[in-house]
C-alpha positions, 0 to 999 in steps of 0.5 A: 298296554296291549301285546302287539309287536312293533317291527322285528323287535318282539320286546318293542310293543305298541301302546293302546293309543298307537293301536287305536291309530292303526284301525281308522274308520271313515264316516260318510254322512249326507245332509241337505245343503243350499237349493238343489244341493246335497252335502256329503261329509267325510270324517276319518275316525280312530277305533274309539270313534274320535275324529282323527286329525291329519291329512288323509287321501281317499277316493270317492264315487257317486254310485246307485248300487251299494252292492256293486259299487259302480259309478252311477248311471245318472249325471247330476246337473251341477258339479261335485265340489270340495268345500273342505279338503281338496280334490286332487283329481276328478276321474269322472266328472260328477262321479269319481274323485281322489281327494285329501281331507283338511288337516282336521281329518274332515272333507266336505263335498257338495253335489248340485242336482236340480233333478234331486236324484234319489238313491244316490250313495257316496262311497269312500274307499280308504285303507281302514276297516272294510276298505270302504264306507257308504252314505245313506241313499239320497232322497228328495229331502236330501237336497236343499 
């Protein structure tokens, strides 16, 4: 058992499994989907690397800058849609959404782009780790 204090009571300590839940991370991975579609999978994980089940609320943007994290300057030909999880609000069409994961701790999105834009990244802002996670950049082969 670790010696993290819980609240104001110095005798109440968190267990190792409770500490694991305090430091979640988010994996953001892309893969080729259907024709002209890139799939982005967002997985919330505990500090041990296990998928952390539960509904988690986050924001995601499509960006072309891993350093500035600004909205991409291009616009996909199709939509950014959740296939697992739920989009709560689309702030900027095809570029910025607030979403929740399914109760499995996973959300999956598709982005349709007949132009198969290269260099696009999916950045997810969350409360754990450094506060955001970024996918690898898209290449032509990222789109089915």
